[in-house]
C-alpha positions in Angstrom: -34.8 -1.2 -24.4 -31.9 -1.6 -21.9 -29.6 1.3 -21.3 -26.0 0.8 -22.1 -23.4 2.2 -19.7 -20.2 3.6 -21.1 -17.0 1.5 -20.7 -15.6 4.3 -18.5 -18.2 3.6 -15.9 -17.4 -0.1 -15.8 -13.7 0.6 -15.6 -14.1 3.0 -12.7 -16.4 0.6 -10.9 -13.9 -2.3 -11.4 -10.9 -0.3 -10.2 -12.8 0.7 -7.1 -13.7 -2.9 -6.3 -10.1 -4.0 -6.9 -8.8 -1.3 -4.5 -11.2 -2.5 -1.8 -9.9 -6.1 -2.1 -6.2 -5.3 -2.1 -3.9 -4.8 0.8 -1.3 -2.1 0.6 2.1 -2.8 2.2 5.0 -0.4 2.2 8.4 -1.6 3.4 10.5 1.2 4.7 13.7 1.9 6.8 13.9 4.0 9.9 14.8 7.1 7.8 11.7 6.8 5.5 9.0 5.6 7.8 7.3 9.0 7.9 7.3 9.1 4.1 5.7 5.6 4.0 3.0 6.7 6.4 2.3 9.9 4.4 2.1 7.9 1.1 -0.2 5.3 2.7 -2.6 8.0 4.1 -2.7 9.8 0.7 -3.5 6.6 -1.2 -5.8 4.8 1.2 -7.4 7.8 3.0 -7.2 6.0 6.3 -4.7 5.4 9.1 -2.1 2.6 8.6 -0.9 -0.2 10.8 2.8 0.1 11.7 4.7 -3.1 12.4 8.3 -4.0 12.7 9.9 -6.3 10.1 10.5 -9.8 11.6 14.3 -10.4 11.1 14.1 -14.0 12.4 13.1 -15.4 9.0 16.3 -14.1 7.5 14.5 -12.4 4.6 16.3 -9.4 3.2 13.6 -6.9 2.5 14.8 -3.5 1.2 13.2 -0.1 1.8 11.0 1.0 -1.1 12.7 4.4 -1.1 16.3 3.5 -0.8 18.6 0.4 -0.6 18.7 0.1 3.2 17.2 -2.8 5.0 13.5 -2.3 5.9 12.7 -1.9 9.6 8.9 -1.3 9.3 5.9 -2.4 7.3 3.2 0.3 6.8 0.0 -1.6 5.9 -3.8 -1.8 6.3 
């Protein structure tokens, strides 16, 4: 007879796999870049990549912590 695993095991395994396949991006301004790095390290448990936002495309991307224009992207 085959053993049946609880739905909790399947849910945990699925969430772990989804987390491995997603890319975390945090848009932040100059004032909140340290907070963005801290949140990224807490969530991903690894060091982030820090890039400047390219303003040549004329996209207005706001900081995730305030309404200022984002200057950096914290991502993996």
